[in-house]
C-alpha positions as CSV (number, residue, x, y, z in Angstrom):
1,M,22.1,-6.0,-36.4
2,F,19.0,-7.6,-35.1
3,R,17.4,-10.6,-36.2
4,A,13.7,-11.8,-35.9
5,N,14.3,-14.1,-32.9
6,D,16.6,-11.4,-30.7
7,P,15.3,-10.1,-27.8
8,I,13.6,-6.6,-27.6
9,V,16.4,-5.5,-25.5
10,R,19.9,-6.1,-24.7
11,F,21.7,-4.6,-21.9
12,H,25.5,-4.2,-21.8
13,Q,27.3,-4.0,-18.4
14,L,30.4,-2.0,-18.9
15,T,31.6,-2.3,-15.3
16,S,32.4,-5.5,-13.4
17,R,30.3,-4.4,-10.5
18,G,26.8,-3.8,-9.6
19,R,23.6,-6.0,-10.0
20,A,22.5,-7.1,-13.6
21,P,19.2,-5.6,-14.8
22,M,16.1,-7.8,-13.7
23,R,12.6,-8.2,-14.7
24,A,10.4,-5.9,-12.7
25,D,8.0,-8.2,-10.6
26,R,4.3,-7.8,-9.8
27,S,4.5,-7.4,-6.1
28,A,7.1,-4.5,-6.3
29,M,9.6,-6.6,-4.3
30,G,6.5,-7.6,-1.7
31,T,5.8,-4.0,-0.7
32,L,2.4,-4.1,-2.4
33,P,-0.7,-5.0,-0.5
34,M,-1.6,-8.6,-1.0
35,R,-5.1,-7.6,-2.1
36,A,-3.7,-5.3,-4.9
37,V,-1.5,-8.6,-5.9
38,Q,-4.4,-10.8,-5.9
39,Y,-7.2,-8.8,-7.5
40,C,-5.9,-5.6,-9.0
41,E,-4.6,-6.5,-12.7
42,A,-4.3,-2.9,-13.7
43,L,-1.8,-2.4,-10.9
44,T,0.5,-5.4,-10.9
45,S,0.7,-5.3,-14.5
46,A,1.9,-1.6,-14.5
47,T,4.2,-2.6,-11.8
48,A,5.7,-5.6,-13.7
49,F,6.0,-3.8,-17.0
50,G,9.5,-3.4,-17.9
51,W,13.1,-4.0,-16.0
52,W,14.6,-2.5,-12.9
53,L,18.0,-1.1,-12.9
54,F,20.4,-0.8,-9.9
55,P,23.3,1.7,-9.1
56,P,26.4,0.3,-9.9
57,I,27.7,0.6,-6.2
58,D,26.4,1.8,-2.9
59,L,26.7,5.5,-2.5
60,E,25.3,8.6,-0.8
61,L,24.7,12.1,-2.2
62,L,24.2,15.4,-0.3
63,W,22.8,18.6,-1.4
64,D,23.6,21.7,0.5
65,G,21.4,24.0,-1.2
66,S,24.1,25.2,-3.6
67,D,26.4,22.4,-4.1
68,V,26.5,18.6,-4.5
69,F,28.7,16.1,-2.5
70,W,29.0,12.4,-2.7
71,R,30.7,9.3,-0.9
72,C,30.9,5.5,-1.3
73,D,32.6,2.5,0.6
74,E,35.8,3.0,-1.3
75,A,35.9,6.9,-0.8
76,P,34.2,7.5,2.5
77,D,35.1,11.0,2.8
78,W,32.8,13.5,1.2
79,M,33.8,14.8,-2.1
80,P,32.5,17.8,-4.1
81,L,30.9,17.0,-7.1
82,Q,32.1,19.9,-9.1
83,T,31.8,18.6,-12.8
84,A,32.1,14.8,-12.9
85,A,33.3,12.0,-11.3
86,Q,34.2,8.4,-12.2
87,L,33.4,4.9,-10.6
88,P,36.2,4.1,-8.0
89,D,38.9,2.5,-9.9
90,Y,36.9,2.5,-13.4
91,V,39.2,4.4,-15.6
92,E,41.9,1.5,-15.3
93,E,39.2,-1.0,-15.8
94,F,37.8,0.6,-18.8
95,D,41.0,1.1,-20.2
96,R,42.1,-2.5,-20.0
97,V,39.8,-3.5,-22.3
98,A,38.8,-0.5,-24.4
99,P,40.7,-0.3,-28.1
100,A,43.4,1.7,-28.2
101,A,41.7,4.8,-30.0
102,L,38.9,4.8,-27.1
103,K,41.2,4.8,-23.9
104,G,40.8,7.5,-21.8
105,C,36.8,7.8,-22.8
106,S,35.4,5.9,-19.8
107,P,31.6,7.4,-18.9
108,P,31.6,9.4,-15.8
109,F,29.6,7.8,-13.2
110,L,28.4,11.0,-11.6
111,T,27.9,14.4,-13.3
112,A,26.6,17.8,-11.8
113,L,24.2,19.4,-14.0
114,P,23.8,23.0,-14.4
115,E,20.3,23.2,-12.9
116,P,20.7,23.5,-9.0
117,G,20.3,20.5,-7.3
118,T,20.3,18.1,-10.1
119,V,22.7,15.3,-10.7
120,Q,23.3,12.6,-13.8
121,L,24.0,9.2,-12.8
122,W,25.2,6.4,-14.9
123,T,23.9,2.8,-14.3
124,G,26.8,1.3,-15.7
125,L,24.9,-0.1,-18.7
126,I,24.4,0.7,-22.3
127,A,21.1,-0.6,-23.7
128,Q,20.4,-1.8,-27.4
129,T,16.7,-2.2,-28.4
130,A,15.0,-3.7,-31.8
131,P,14.6,-1.7,-34.6
132,D,11.8,1.0,-34.0
133,W,11.9,0.1,-29.9
134,H,12.9,2.8,-27.5
135,L,13.2,2.7,-23.8
136,L,11.1,4.9,-21.2
137,V,13.4,5.8,-18.2
138,R,11.7,6.3,-15.3
139,A,11.5,5.7,-11.3
140,P,10.4,2.4,-10.7
141,V,6.6,1.6,-10.6
142,N,4.9,1.5,-7.4
143,L,8.0,1.0,-5.5
144,P,8.7,3.1,-2.7
145,P,11.6,5.6,-3.7
146,A,14.8,6.5,-2.0
147,G,13.9,9.5,0.1
148,G,15.0,12.8,-0.9
149,I,15.4,12.7,-4.7
150,C,13.0,12.5,-7.5
151,L,13.7,11.1,-11.2
152,F,13.1,12.7,-14.4
153,E,11.5,10.3,-17.0
154,G,12.8,10.3,-20.7
155,I,12.6,8.2,-23.8
156,V,15.9,7.2,-25.4
157,E,15.8,6.1,-28.8
158,T,18.1,3.3,-27.9
159,D,17.7,1.4,-31.4
160,H,20.5,3.6,-32.8
161,W,21.9,5.6,-29.9
162,F,24.7,3.3,-28.3
163,G,25.8,5.1,-25.3
164,P,25.6,5.2,-21.6
165,L,22.3,4.7,-19.9
166,F,21.8,7.3,-17.5
167,T,19.0,9.0,-15.0
168,N,19.1,12.6,-14.1
169,M,17.7,13.4,-10.4
170,R,16.6,16.0,-8.7
171,F,17.2,16.8,-4.8
172,T,13.9,17.2,-2.8
173,R,15.6,18.1,0.4
174,S,18.9,19.5,1.3
175,H,21.6,19.1,3.9
176,M,20.6,15.5,4.6
177,P,22.4,12.5,3.1
178,V,20.3,10.6,0.3
179,R,21.4,6.9,0.5
180,L,21.3,4.5,-3.0
181,R,21.7,1.0,-2.4
182,S,23.2,-1.3,-5.3
183,D,20.6,-3.9,-4.2
184,Y,17.5,-1.7,-4.6
185,P,16.1,-0.8,-7.9
186,L,16.5,3.0,-8.7
187,V,15.2,3.1,-12.2
188,Q,12.8,1.2,-14.3
189,V,13.3,0.8,-18.1
190,Q,10.1,0.2,-20.2
191,P,9.9,-0.8,-23.9
192,V,7.8,1.6,-26.0
193,P,7.4,1.1,-29.9
194,R,8.3,4.5,-31.8
195,H,4.7,4.9,-33.3
196,S,3.1,4.7,-29.5
197,Y,4.4,8.3,-28.7
198,S,4.4,9.7,-31.9
199,N,2.6,12.9,-32.9
200,D,0.3,10.9,-35.6
201,T,-0.7,8.5,-32.5
202,L,-1.2,11.2,-29.9
203,D,-3.1,13.5,-32.1
204,R,-5.7,10.8,-32.3
205,M,-7.6,11.6,-29.3
206,Q,-11.4,12.3,-29.0
207,V,-13.3,13.6,-26.0
208,T,-17.1,12.8,-25.8
209,P,-18.5,16.1,-23.8
210,G,-20.9,14.9,-21.3
211,P,-22.7,11.5,-20.9
212,S,-25.6,12.5,-23.2
213,E,-23.2,11.9,-26.1
214,L,-22.7,8.3,-25.0
215,T,-23.9,5.9,-27.5
216,A,-26.3,2.6,-26.8
217,E,-23.2,0.7,-27.2
218,H,-21.0,2.6,-24.6
219,W,-24.1,2.3,-21.9
220,D,-24.2,-1.7,-22.7
221,A,-20.8,-1.8,-22.2
222,Y,-21.0,0.2,-18.8
223,H,-23.7,-2.3,-17.8
224,A,-21.6,-5.5,-18.5
225,S,-18.6,-3.9,-16.7
226,I,-20.1,-2.1,-13.8
227,V,-23.9,-2.8,-13.3
228,E,-24.4,-6.6,-14.0
229,P,-21.7,-7.6,-11.8
230,N,-22.9,-5.5,-8.9
231,S,-26.3,-7.2,-9.3
232,R,-24.8,-10.6,-8.1
233,P,-23.9,-10.0,-4.3
234,N,-22.2,-13.5,-4.0
235,R,-20.0,-12.9,-7.0
236,S,-16.1,-14.1,-6.8
237,F,-13.8,-11.3,-6.3
238,G,-11.3,-10.3,-9.0
239,A,-13.3,-10.9,-12.2
240,Y,-11.4,-8.2,-14.3
241,A,-8.2,-9.7,-13.1
242,T,-9.0,-13.1,-14.4
243,T,-10.4,-12.1,-17.4
244,A,-7.1,-10.0,-18.1
245,R,-4.6,-12.7,-17.1
246,K,-6.7,-15.1,-19.5
247,K,-6.3,-12.8,-22.4
248,R,-2.7,-12.1,-21.4
249,H,-2.0,-15.8,-21.6
250,Q,-3.9,-16.1,-25.3
251,C,-1.8,-13.2,-26.7
252,P,1.1,-14.8,-28.9
253,Q,3.0,-11.7,-28.1
254,G,2.6,-12.2,-24.4
255,A,0.9,-8.8,-23.9
256,G,-2.6,-8.0,-22.9
257,A,-2.5,-6.1,-19.7
258,A,-5.4,-3.8,-18.3
259,D,-7.4,-2.1,-20.9
260,G,-7.8,1.0,-18.3
261,R,-11.6,1.5,-19.0
262,G,-12.1,3.1,-15.7
263,P,-12.4,2.8,-12.1
264,G,-14.0,-0.6,-12.2
265,A,-11.0,-2.1,-13.1
266,C,-9.6,-2.2,-9.5
267,P,-11.2,-3.7,-6.7
268,V,-8.5,-2.2,-4.4
269,T,-9.6,1.2,-4.6
270,H,-13.3,0.4,-5.5
271,A,-14.2,-2.7,-3.5
272,N,-17.7,-3.1,-4.6
273,I,-16.6,-3.2,-8.2
274,P,-15.2,-6.4,-9.7
């Protein structure tokens, strides 16, 4: 039962190993260009939106085009993933603390999915969100991924489904091992309110068919965002980022990221636009 002052999300670690979830940072672990971190608020806000999740152990996966194999430090020989596999020694760990009726019900760590070259991996976590808040599970934003796999995205209704938090992966190469590190983010989860992806919300879209349909208010906004700043050759860089950060600090909910009004938002890709 959530109370008004409870967090939006609470992660429950069901294993004694693995790194705890952590807030995604604006620099993508220092991998973003410095100019992007300083000036591109749209990029850094997206990068920092959510929390990073990590594999509970270091492991390697291999797909030979037909079957999937895996190994880890505790089991260094390649093992076929025919159906599902548990974390090493986890069955005993789970059964020591689980109620009597749930002993023997530990979640699998890896599961071979029916589709060729696809695997499900458990993060070692269960997530619980506030009512009407769900989690978008996806690959880390703007962070170089582990080579050889790509992640499927999904939205989990974690406000009422209290189960293991998985991610589904697809191999993009065969006959070469894919290494997943327990100290490098594998998944990013982002909180989304239920209404934000409902049909009622997504059906409320309009398209203006050509520039002749723009109103005087639209042209005034374009002038303020693009034309007027470019008329000042000695202007400082990062005006958009400065404005967006001020709005975020003024918001009582801590929100207020980029409004996504067009390419003028990012001087990294359009250096002459603030």
